[in-house]
C-alpha positions as CSV (number, residue, x, y, z in Angstrom):
1,M,0.1,0.1,0.0
2,S,1.7,3.3,-1.3
3,T,1.8,5.8,1.6
4,A,0.7,9.7,0.3
5,T,3.6,12.5,-0.2
6,P,2.9,14.9,2.4
7,D,1.6,18.4,0.6
8,P,4.8,20.6,1.5
9,A,3.0,24.0,1.1
10,R,1.3,22.5,4.2
11,L,4.4,22.4,6.7
12,P,5.3,25.5,8.8
13,I,7.3,27.9,8.3
14,A,9.9,28.4,11.3
15,V,10.5,31.8,12.8
16,F,14.1,31.6,15.0
17,D,15.3,34.6,17.2
18,S,17.9,34.2,20.1
19,G,14.7,35.4,22.9
20,V,11.6,36.7,22.2
21,G,12.3,40.0,20.1
22,G,11.5,37.5,17.3
23,L,7.9,37.8,18.1
24,S,7.9,41.6,16.7
25,I,8.0,39.4,13.3
26,L,6.2,36.8,14.4
27,R,3.4,39.3,14.4
28,A,4.0,41.2,11.1
29,L,3.9,37.4,9.8
30,V,0.6,36.0,11.3
31,A,-0.8,39.1,9.9
32,H,-0.2,39.1,6.6
33,L,0.4,35.2,6.5
34,P,-3.2,34.1,8.3
35,H,-3.3,30.6,6.9
36,E,-0.1,29.4,7.9
37,H,1.3,27.4,10.7
38,F,4.0,29.0,12.3
39,L,6.9,27.2,14.8
40,Y,8.7,30.0,16.7
41,V,12.2,29.3,17.9
42,A,13.6,30.9,21.2
43,D,17.2,30.1,21.7
44,N,17.5,31.6,24.9
45,A,19.7,29.3,26.2
46,W,22.2,31.1,24.2
47,L,20.8,34.8,24.7
48,P,22.7,36.9,24.4
49,Y,23.4,36.4,20.7
50,G,25.3,39.8,20.9
51,A,28.1,38.7,22.9
52,R,28.6,36.0,20.8
53,S,31.4,35.4,18.0
54,Q,30.1,34.9,14.2
55,E,31.3,31.5,14.1
56,E,29.8,30.0,17.4
57,I,26.6,32.0,16.0
58,Q,27.3,30.1,12.3
59,Q,27.6,26.7,14.1
60,R,24.3,27.5,16.9
61,L,22.4,28.3,13.9
62,L,23.4,25.6,11.9
63,I,22.6,22.9,14.8
64,I,19.5,24.5,14.5
65,T,18.2,24.8,11.3
66,Q,18.9,20.9,11.1
67,H,17.0,20.0,13.9
68,L,14.1,22.0,12.0
69,L,14.7,20.2,8.7
70,E,14.7,16.8,10.4
71,R,11.4,18.3,12.2
72,G,9.8,19.4,8.8
73,I,9.5,23.3,7.6
74,K,9.1,24.5,4.5
75,A,11.2,28.5,5.3
76,L,13.2,29.7,7.8
77,V,12.9,33.5,8.8
78,I,15.9,34.6,11.1
79,A,14.3,36.7,13.0
80,C,17.5,38.6,14.8
81,N,19.5,41.2,13.0
82,T,22.8,40.2,15.1
83,A,22.1,36.3,13.8
84,T,21.5,37.7,10.4
85,A,24.4,39.5,10.2
86,A,26.7,37.3,11.4
87,A,25.3,33.6,10.0
88,I,22.9,33.8,7.1
89,D,24.8,33.4,4.1
90,H,26.6,31.0,5.8
91,I,23.0,28.7,6.5
92,R,22.3,29.2,2.7
93,A,25.2,28.4,2.0
94,C,24.7,25.2,4.0
95,F,21.1,24.5,2.9
96,P,20.7,25.8,-0.7
97,E,17.1,24.4,-1.0
98,L,15.3,25.7,1.9
99,I,13.9,29.5,2.2
100,V,16.0,31.8,4.7
101,V,15.0,35.3,5.0
102,G,16.8,37.3,7.1
103,V,16.0,40.7,8.7
104,E,18.2,43.3,8.5
105,P,18.3,47.3,9.4
106,A,15.9,49.3,7.1
107,I,18.7,52.1,6.1
108,K,17.9,52.0,2.5
109,P,14.1,53.7,3.2
110,A,15.5,55.7,6.0
111,C,17.7,57.4,3.5
112,A,14.9,58.1,1.3
113,L,12.5,60.1,4.4
114,T,15.9,61.7,5.9
115,R,15.3,65.7,5.9
116,S,18.1,66.3,7.9
117,G,20.3,63.9,6.6
118,V,21.2,62.5,9.7
119,V,19.9,58.5,10.0
120,G,20.5,57.0,13.8
121,V,20.4,52.8,13.9
122,L,19.6,51.3,17.1
123,A,21.4,48.0,16.9
124,T,23.5,45.0,19.3
125,E,26.8,46.1,19.4
126,H,27.7,43.0,16.7
127,T,25.1,44.1,14.1
128,V,26.5,47.8,14.5
129,A,30.3,46.3,13.8
130,S,29.0,43.7,11.2
131,A,30.4,43.7,7.7
132,R,26.9,43.2,6.1
133,F,25.9,46.3,8.3
134,Q,29.0,48.7,6.9
135,N,28.0,46.6,3.5
136,L,24.7,48.5,3.7
137,I,25.9,51.6,4.6
138,R,27.8,51.8,1.9
139,Q,25.4,50.6,-0.2
140,Y,22.5,52.8,0.4
141,A,23.9,55.7,2.6
142,Q,24.9,58.1,-0.4
143,G,25.0,62.1,0.7
144,V,23.6,60.3,4.5
145,Q,25.2,60.6,7.6
146,V,24.2,56.8,9.0
147,I,25.2,56.8,12.7
148,G,25.3,53.4,14.3
149,Q,24.0,53.7,17.9
150,A,24.9,50.2,20.2
151,C,22.3,49.4,23.0
152,P,23.6,46.8,25.6
153,G,21.0,45.7,27.9
154,W,17.8,46.8,25.8
155,V,18.1,43.1,24.7
156,E,18.1,42.0,28.5
157,F,15.5,45.1,29.4
158,V,12.7,43.3,26.8
159,E,13.5,39.5,27.8
160,S,12.9,40.3,31.5
161,G,9.0,41.4,30.6
162,N,9.6,44.5,32.9
163,P,6.0,46.4,32.1
164,D,7.2,49.9,33.7
165,A,6.7,52.5,31.2
166,T,9.3,54.9,33.1
167,A,11.9,52.5,33.5
168,A,11.8,51.6,29.8
169,Q,12.2,55.2,29.0
170,D,14.7,55.1,31.5
171,R,16.7,52.4,29.5
172,V,16.4,54.0,26.4
173,R,16.8,57.4,27.3
174,P,20.9,57.7,27.1
175,Q,21.3,56.1,23.5
176,I,18.3,58.2,21.7
177,D,19.8,61.2,23.0
178,I,22.8,60.9,21.7
179,L,21.3,60.1,18.2
180,L,19.0,63.2,18.8
181,S,21.9,65.7,19.3
182,A,23.2,64.6,15.9
183,G,21.0,65.6,14.5
184,A,18.8,61.9,13.4
185,D,15.4,62.4,12.4
186,V,15.1,59.1,11.1
187,L,15.5,56.5,13.5
188,V,15.5,52.3,12.6
189,L,15.4,49.8,14.8
190,G,18.1,47.4,14.3
191,C,17.3,44.7,16.3
192,T,14.0,42.7,16.8
193,H,13.7,42.9,20.4
194,Y,13.6,47.0,19.8
195,P,9.8,47.5,18.9
196,F,8.6,46.5,22.0
197,L,10.3,49.6,23.4
198,E,9.1,51.9,20.7
199,P,7.0,53.6,22.9
200,A,9.2,54.6,25.2
201,I,11.4,55.9,22.4
202,R,8.4,57.8,21.0
203,S,7.7,59.4,24.4
204,I,11.6,61.1,23.9
205,A,11.6,61.1,20.4
206,E,8.4,62.4,19.3
207,A,9.0,63.9,15.9
208,V,11.4,62.0,14.3
209,T,9.8,59.0,11.8
210,I,11.0,55.1,12.8
211,I,11.2,52.0,10.6
212,E,10.9,48.8,11.7
213,T,11.3,45.5,9.5
214,G,8.3,43.4,10.5
215,M,5.9,44.3,7.3
216,P,8.5,44.0,5.0
217,V,10.0,40.5,6.2
218,A,6.8,39.0,5.8
219,R,6.3,40.3,2.1
220,Q,9.2,38.5,1.4
221,V,8.3,35.8,3.0
222,Q,5.2,35.7,0.5
223,R,7.0,36.4,-2.2
224,L,9.1,33.3,-2.0
225,L,6.9,31.0,-1.1
226,E,4.6,32.4,-3.9
227,E,7.7,31.9,-6.3
228,R,7.9,28.2,-5.2
229,Q,4.2,27.6,-4.7
230,L,4.7,26.6,-1.3
231,L,1.7,29.2,0.1
232,T,-1.3,27.2,1.7
233,M,-4.0,27.1,0.1
234,H,-6.1,25.3,3.2
235,A,-6.7,27.7,6.4
236,H,-4.9,25.5,8.7
237,P,-3.5,28.3,10.8
238,A,-1.4,27.4,14.4
239,L,1.3,28.8,16.5
240,D,4.3,26.6,18.1
241,F,6.5,27.9,20.8
242,F,9.6,26.5,21.8
243,T,12.6,27.4,24.5
244,T,16.0,25.8,24.1
245,A,15.9,27.0,28.1
246,P,13.1,27.4,30.4
247,G,11.1,30.6,29.4
248,K,8.9,32.4,31.3
249,A,5.6,32.1,29.5
250,E,4.3,35.5,30.8
251,V,6.8,37.2,29.2
252,F,5.6,35.5,25.8
253,A,2.1,36.2,26.7
254,H,2.7,40.1,27.5
255,L,4.6,40.7,24.5
256,L,2.1,39.5,21.9
257,G,-1.0,40.1,23.9
258,D,-2.1,36.2,24.2
259,T,-1.8,33.4,26.1
260,V,1.2,31.1,25.4
261,R,2.0,27.4,26.1
262,L,6.0,27.1,26.1
263,Q,7.5,23.6,24.6
264,S,10.6,22.5,25.5
265,L,13.3,22.3,22.7
266,E,16.3,20.2,23.5
267,I,19.1,21.1,21.3
């Protein structure tokens, strides 16, 4: 008796981050592709990635991607700016048949929007120092000053789930003040954790334009799935959440605005 081959379009899309930051990308993906099944993987056992070497991040993503392929996925979204900068080329080279989409600071649209000629990019130290980030500046920032501002402690603050608005303002103020003093009128959120700090950022930088990458990533995922005829044609949406170390379900629920059941992923 023959066994029917599973429809590859019904396989889930994996969304990966070092912690909860990638939930900002997941929100956009779910809104844009409401019929899809998503697996969210938080590698909180290795958090924060900003303190890791490029070689460490590449090896870690290689192991996680291989595990997800064995489980069965049709696409991988690396919803982490640091991991994208460090490892996306390596992952694409190792798994050429897999759709792999990353996130990068939105320097191109920011440079098109600025009127002062100064753009500030809020990111991790690893992203600011990466060759990929410098290449984006060379490619898109002709005639515009792009200031990469490292934001130590921001990721950890979001991961803590601290809901206190005043504490959030105190955390982001030093870096925002530096960029405002330099004349920036556009701020790019160059880490997927940072959209969860946007209310605090806006309370300090009321007159600036703030750009994040969630919806552009969702549109790119849709385009690539359509090219390979992998968009699901049947409504069977689902969300599964995995962590590589004990996670705080209440932090996930706070950021998503819904109840979340975390499952353990031993890698």
